N, C-alpha and C positions, 0 to 999 in steps of 0.2 A: 521455583517460584519465589521462595523466601529470599534467595540471593538477589534476584532482580528487584524485589520490593525494597530491600534495604538500600540498594544502590540508588533507586529512584527517590526514596525518602531523603537521601543525603542532599538533594538539591534544595530542599526547604531550608536547611541550615545555611547553604550557600547564599540563598536569597536574603537571609537576614544579615549577612555580612555587608559592611560598607563597600567592599570590593564589588559585589554583584550589583548593588544599587547604583553605582557610578557608571555602569555600562551605557554608553550613549547609543542612540539610534543613528543610523548611517544612511546617507542618500546613495542609492545604488540602483541602476537600471531604471531610472526615471521616477523613483519614489523613495519615501523614507521607510527603512526596514530595521528590524532588530534581529539579532542572533546570526542570521544567514540570508543570502539572496537565492531564492528558488529559480531565478532566471540564469544567472552566470555561475552559480554554485560557490560564491565567495563566502567565507566564514568571517562574520563582521564583528565578533567580540574581540577584545584585546588579545593579542597573541600570547601574552603571559598567562591567560586563563584557558588556553586550548588544552585538550587532553594531553598528558605527558607522553603517553605511548598507546598506540593502537595496533593490535596484532592483525596482520593481513587475514582476510577471510580464507577459508580452506577451499574455495571454489571461485571461478569467475562469476560475476553477477550481472544479469540483464534485467533491469526493471522496466516493465511495460506499463506506462502511465496512462490511466483513463480516469482522471480526477483533477480537481483544481491543484495546481502546483503548490500553492501555499498550504494546502491541507494534506498533501501526500507525504507520508513519512519515509517512503523509499528514497526520496531525494536527500534525506539526511545522510545516507551512506555515500552518495556521490559527493556531497559537500566535504565530508570528513576525508574521503579517499583523495580528493583533489588537493586539499589544503594541508594535510597532516603528514606529508612525505611518505605515503604508502606506495612503494614502487612495485611490490609484488601483487599479482592478480589484477583483474580489470573490473571496474564498476561502470556500467553504461546505462543511460536512461533514454527510453524511446517514448515520446509523447504522441499518443494516437490522436488526440484532439488537434494537434498541430501537424498531423499527417507525416510524422517522422517515419522514414522507411525502416522497416525491420530488416535484419540480415537475411540475405537470400538463402543462406544455409547456416547451420550451427555445427560446431565441432562435435565429434563423437562423444558419447556420454554426457549429453545435454538433457536436462529434465525440467519439466514445468511443474512448479510447486502449486498444486491446486487439488483440493480434496474432491473426489468423485467416486462413482462406483468402479471406475477403471483404474484409479490410482493405486499405487502400492506404497507400503511404508518406506520412508526415506532411509531408515536404517538398513534396509536390504540392499541398497546400492551405495551405501556410504563410502565404501572403499574404492569405488571407481568413478564417482561423480566428478566431472570436470567443470561443467557450467550449469548454473541454476537460473532459470527464468522465473520471474515472480511478477504477478499482476498487482499493480497498485491501483485499486479501484474500490468503490463501494460494492457490497455484496449484491446490490441490485443492478450493477453494471458489469457483472462477470462474463457477459457475452463476448468480451474481448478475447477470451480463450479460444473462440472459434475463428480467430484471424487465420487466413490460409497459410501463413508462415509459422503458426504455432500449433495448429490443429493436429499435426503429425507427431508432435513431441510426446514421448512417454510422460505420464503424470505421476507425481509422488505426493504424499501427504506426510505431515509430521507424525511420527510414531506415537509420541506421548506429549501432545500439546498441553500447555498450561491450562488450568481450568478457567482462570479469569484473565481478562486483558486489563492493562493499566492505561489504555487509550482513553483520552478525554471525550472522544465521540461516543455516543451511546447508540445501542441497537437492540433489537428484540430477537436476534438470531440464536440466542442461547449461549451456553458455555463453549470454551475452546475456540472462539472466534477472535483472532488476534489482529492487531494492526500489522502493516507490512513489515516495518522494522522489527517488531517483536518476533514475527514469524521467521525472518531471516536470522535473527540472533539465535533462535531455537534450532534452526536448521544447521547453523555452524556448530552448535553443541552436539547435535546428533551425528553429523558427519565425522566429527572427531571423537565419537563415542563417549561424549561427556567427560573427557579427560581432565578438563579444567574449565568449568563454566565461567569462572571469574574473568578469564583473560579476554572474553568476547564482550564484556559489559561496556567498554568504551564506545562501541558502536551505537549504544543507546544514549550517548551524551546529549545530543540535541533533543532527542525525545524527552529526556528527563527535564531539560530546561523548559521546553514548551508545555509539558504536562504540569509543571509547577506553576507556570504563568497562567494556565487555564483555570487552575484551582477548582476543578470539578470532582467532588468526592463520589464514592460508590453510592452513598445515600442519595445524592443528587441525581445520578444516572438512573437509579431505581425509580425516583420520583418522576423523571421525564418519561420513562416507559409507561408508568401508570397513567400519566396525563394523556399519552397518545393511545392508550388501550381503547379499542372500539368494539371488541367482540361482545355482542349482547346488549349494546347500548342503542339509544335513539339515533345517535350519529351513524352507527352502522346501518340501521334501517334506511335512513335518508340517503346514505351513499349508495346503497343497493338500488334504490329507486332511481337515483340520478344515473347510475350505470346502465340500468335497463333502458331508460329513456334515450341515453346517448347511443346505445347499441342499436336501438330501433331507428334512430335518426340516420346513423351511418349506413344501415341496410337500405334505407329509402334512397339516400344519396347515391349509393353504389348502383342501385337498380335504375336510377335516372341518369347515370353516367356522370354525375357531378364530381365524384371522387373515385380514385382507383381502388380496386379491391385488395391490392397488395399493401402491407404495412410499409411505411417509409424506412429505408435503411439509414443507419448512421453514416455520416460523411466518411469516417475512417474505413468503413466496410466497402463503400463504393470505391474509394481510392485504392484499397488493397486488391479488390477484384479487378480493377482496371490495370493495375500494375502487373498482377499475375498473368493477365491475359496478354499483356504486351511482352512479358518475358517468354511466353510460350510460342510467340509467333517467330 
């Protein structure tokens, strides 16, 4: 954790240099962008400031995206892999919101990185893992793991995840909840048995730049959590009453046939089920 923290803090020093201040915004894929383009995966900072060397990941990586592309840190790895001359291993991104088709099958020794009651510690399969599938989504959108082409994959979790995340997004899920790129970095360390944690740090390059630009401290994240805290407050009581009223209204509408009794499925799930049905015919 300290190694990562020192690396990320180094970007504050870089920001103060005249070199960093002169990085221009670039028009790419229809809009003005800084650092990189999440659409075409172009790295937009001057080539002279790109990471000098990036060690290939110890596994093929499949990022399943269910979030805004501009906010998804898994895209950082695709950008670096595409632009920095990394020929070994593959890094692929599949955007569920855009209905990107997932592979019909995965190679042997493919694992889904997702903590659950059924998942096993990553270190137990570290010597045989070939492909790692990672969900890039908010914790509240983790239903994407139930995609019919992912649901059969064995699940693994980080054996010793860092206590805190350096992500600028805040949440109330507690410790050990990392951003996608942080989790992949730690997975690489675990798969190689922690032989040299420093050599994987360059995969956090864009994360470090964005984190520094966001400039949100741990104190600020704590303040945001307190601001949104509702347990035992008047707001919680009002929300409960509104929830009850909405529930009663929906029951009435169902009984009158105004709305369906089944919850609406997300578009990616409808598309996946239709595709799987077509494959089976």
